[in-house]
N, C-alpha and C positions, 0 to 999 in steps of 0.2 A: 876393458870389464869396470864397469863404474864403480868406484871405492867407497864401500860402505859407512856410512856417518855415523856417528855415535852420538848419544846425548846423555842428560843426568841419570837415565834409569840403568845405565851400566856404572854398578858399584865401583868402579875402577875409578873413571870418568867424575863421578859423584865426590869422592873422597879428594883424589887430589886437587878438584875443583876448589872444595872447602875449606882444605885445610893447608891449601898452597900458602906461604911465606907473601903475605899483601894481600889476601882475598879476604881477611877479615871483613871488610864491609858488607861483603855478600851474604856470610853466614848473619852477621847483626842485623842486615834487613831481613833475613827470612824469618829469623827468629823474633824480634818484634812485631813483625806483621803476624805470626800463628799465636804467639802466648801473649802479646799487647802489654808487654813489660817495656820500659824503658832500657836499654842495654847501653850501658856505657863502654865497658869495656869486656873484651872476650879474649879467652885463652885457648885456644885448640891445643888439646892435650899432644899431639905431635904432627906435625905434618909429613905428608906421605911419603913414604919411604920406596922408592922404586926397584932398589936391589934387594931391600928384605921381601918387598910384594912377589918379586920375580922367584926367591925362594919359596914362596906359599902361593904361586900361582894358579895353582890345582883348584882352589876353591877356599871354604873357610868365610866366617862372617869379615866382613869389614866395615865396622861401625865406626860413625864419625864421632867426635867428644870432645868437648869443651867445657870450660869453666865460664859464669857469667858474671860478671861483675864482682869477682873475686868470693864468689858464693855457691851457687846454683850451678849443678851439673847437668848438661844437657847431654843428651845420648840420641842419636839420629843412625835410623835405620831402614834401607831399603828392601824389600822384600816383594818380588814382581810375581812370586808361584805361592799357591798356598797348599800347606806341607799339614795342615790341620791343628798346629801345635804353635798359635802364635801368643795366644794369651799365658801360655804355661813359660814359654819362650823366652818373653819379655820381660816377665817377670822373674825368672830365673835370673837375666842378665842384671836386673835392676838392682837383686841383692847381690849379686857378684860386686857390682860398680860399688855399691854401700859400705863392703865387706874390706874392699882394697881403699875406702878412704877411711875408713876408722883407724887410727892409731892407740897403741898401748896407752890406757889412761884417759881416754878421751871421753867426755860426759856425752850422755845421751841425747842431751837436748843441744848438742853443738855440731852435732851429725850434718853434714848439708843437705838442703832439698834436690832431690832426684826428678829430672823430666826427661821420660822415656818418649820418644817420637819416631812412630812406623809410618813409612809411606809406603804405602801398598799397591800391589798393581792386582789387586781381588778384592772386591765386596766381604768385608768381616763380617760387617752387623746388618745383614739383609733386611731385618725387621723395620729397618729405618731408611727408605727409598730414598727419600729427598735430602738425607745427611750426608755429608762427605767427610765432614770434620768432626771427629769424638775426642770429647775430652773427659778421663773417667779416674775414679780413685776409690779407695775402700770404704765403703759408708756403713751405716747402722740400714738393718732390714726394714725397719719399720720408718727409720728419721732418715729419709733418702739424702736430706740435704745437711744431714749431718757427716763430715770426714772424721771416721776413726784414727787413720794414719794419712796425714797431709806431707808426710815426709818425701814419698812418691807420688808422680803424677803421669798418668801415660794421655797421649795424643795420637790417635790413630786418622790416617789420610786416605782416604779410598780413592784412587785416581778413576777408576771406570765411573763412578757415580757421579765425578765431576763433569767425564767427558756427555753425560746426559742430560744435564740442566744446562741455564742460560746462565751465566753466574756474571754478578754483578762486577765489572772489570775495573772500576772506580776504587774496590778495595786490592790493597797490596799483598794479601795470602791468595786471591784470585790469582793476581797476576802471578805471583811464583808460581803455584801448581799448575798453572798453564805453562810457564817456562821449564819445567822441571818434567812436566807428561811430555809436553813436545809432540803432540797432536795436533790439535786445530790451529792450523798457521794465522788464520784471523786472530784469535784470540790472543797468541804469541805476538802477532804485530802490535795489537792493541795494548798489550802488557809493556811492550820496549818502548812504545811510544809513550807511555803513562808514567814509567819507573825509569829514571835515567841509571840507576844504578844496574837496572836488569839490561839496560841497553850497553854497558859497560861489559858486564856480566858476559853476552854474547862473544864478543870478542877475546874474553879469555877461553870461552868454550872454545870457539875457533882456534885458538894459538894451540890448547892443550888438544885436543883430536888430530893435527897435525903434528905433536911428537912421535915419531917411532915410536919409542920406548914406550908411553902411553897406549899409544894403538896396539902395540905387540900384547902388551898385558890385556887390554879391553877385548881383545878376539879371545886371547884363552881364557878369558871369564868368562863370555859368551858360551864359548865352546865346553866348557866345563860344564856351566848351566845346562846345556843342550843336552850333554852327555847323561849327566844326573837325572834330569827331567825322563830321559829315555832308558835310564836304567831301575827306575823308581815303576814306568809303566811294565815294563817286562818282568820286574820282581812282583808286582800284582798279578798280572796273568799267569805266571808261575805258581804263586799261592793259591789262587783260584781254581786251577787245574788238579793242583795237587789236594785240597780241601775237597774237592769234587770227588777225584778216587777214594780220598778216605771216607768219607760221607756215603758214597755207595758200597763200599766194602762193610760198613758199621750199619747201615740201613737195611740190608742184604739180610745179614747176621739176626739182626734186633727181629725183622719181618720173618724170619725162618722160625724164632723161637716161640714170636706170639702167634704166626700163624698155625703152627702146629698146636699149642698148647689150646688155642678156642678150636681147631677143629676137634681135636680129641673131645672136650667137653662139650661140644653143639652135636658131633659126631655119633656119640655117644647115647646123648638123649634122644635124638632122632632116629636111633637105629634100633633103641629098645620100644619107641614107642610105634614105629611103621614097618621095623624091620620083620616082625613076626607074622604082620599081615599080607607082605609081598611074600615072605615062602624063602625058602632056600633056593629055589630054584630061579625064581623071575631076579631075585637080587643078585646072584651069583652072575648071571649072566647079563644083565645091565651094568654092574659093577666094572666086571671085566672088559666090558666095552666100550664105558664109557671113561671108567675111573683112571686106563692107561694113557687115553686120547688127551685129555683137558690136562692133567701131568702137574705140575708144582704152581702154575699160573692161576689156576681154580682150585688147588688143593684145598683151600679153607672153604670154597663154596662149593667144592664136589662134597667134601667130607660133610657139609650141612643138607645138603641137597638130594644127594646119590646116595649118603651114608647109609642111609633110612632103608634104602633098596638093597644094599648088599646083606643084607642079613646078620645075624648075629657071629656067626662063625668066620664067613670068607667075605663076606661084603666089607667090614670094617678093618681087617687084617689087609686084604688085597688092594681096597681102594685107597688108604691113606697110608699105608708103607710102599706101594708098587709104586703108587702117583706122587710120591714126596720124591721115590730115587730117580725116577724118571725126570720129574720137574728140575729137579736140583743138579741132575747131569746137563740138562739141555741150559739153565742157567748157566753153570761152568761153563760151556760150550761157548754160549752167547761171548761171555766176559773175554775169554780168550781171544776169539776172532777179533773183538775190540780191541784189546792190547796187542795184538798179532799188525794189525790195520794200525796202531801208532806207533809200533816198532819197538816195544818192548821186548826184553830176553825172554828165550823159554823159561829161564831162571826164574824169573819172577813171575813168569804166568803159573809156571808149577807151583811155587808157593802160594800162590793168593787164589788157585782154582783146585790146588791137589791133584789135577789130571796129571796122566802120566807124559813122560817125553815122546812115547811112543804116539798115543793120543791128539796130542798137540801138532806132532810133526803131519800126520794125517788131516787136521783141520788147516793146516798151511798148505798143502798138497791142493786141498779144496778150493781155498781163496785164489790157489794163483791161476785155477784153469781159467 
């Protein structure tokens, strides 16, 4: 069996690669290309600790954090799946980083700038189809070029958009994005040819992915991601199912209440207008024949169309009351059948439909024929 090849989109490999002591030039080259600032010195917060990762290997955030030129703090995060929370998530973590850096007595003016960099495996800004690198800050509504807060800066790189364009591979940032994405072999070949740092980085990636402990953690991380995504999908389906059932129950109740009210109002009006014309004999006959047959499903319509024929004495009373009773019973039987097919317990069916245990047993026997 061919051994799986891991790349920088696995965040274990990503953090091990960029945080490894001696690999500072790779992070400097990437950040120089993205931020457009000259980084002379970089201090990675901590080298990846395989022992600690092993304790936390079931998941969690594995951001990379570094201090640039003894000042600016850069935080880099990989996020391959869209959980619809990136905006608030990255803002929250920026505030946590800032609170950790502030010491008692620190002047606000001396708080270091924080740069949050998110490399995404999905498109976050769908309205900008041709732009795959986004820089943002907190600005005024009417003066978009004025930063209200310049102490926090956000960068987002969308890998799917990058794959769909024809990037200028003379630009170092495009070389790095192609290298991290590891999808287009021709772009990767061009990137490594034009950038000697990337050529050296390839050797380091090969070395890292060959390390048994790193591979074990990378495989565990990938397995955790797959299981987490599967559990999220199952939770969504279960929530949708439960929500549908609750909605049906509430909808039925609301429909019965409104139907009964509307039927009474219109039935009474039509019964008074036309019931006298049709007479007790014809009204009673037609009401009994059709009112019982149509039931709850057409109770409201029957109350309006046929109530007039039932007459003041028996038409309204027998049509609405008996039609409602029979129709409601039939609807309960339908619900019981559905719930039996889904495997619900008899106790749950009794609670929801108010049918007796004997009635439900009879329905079950009928379904098993």
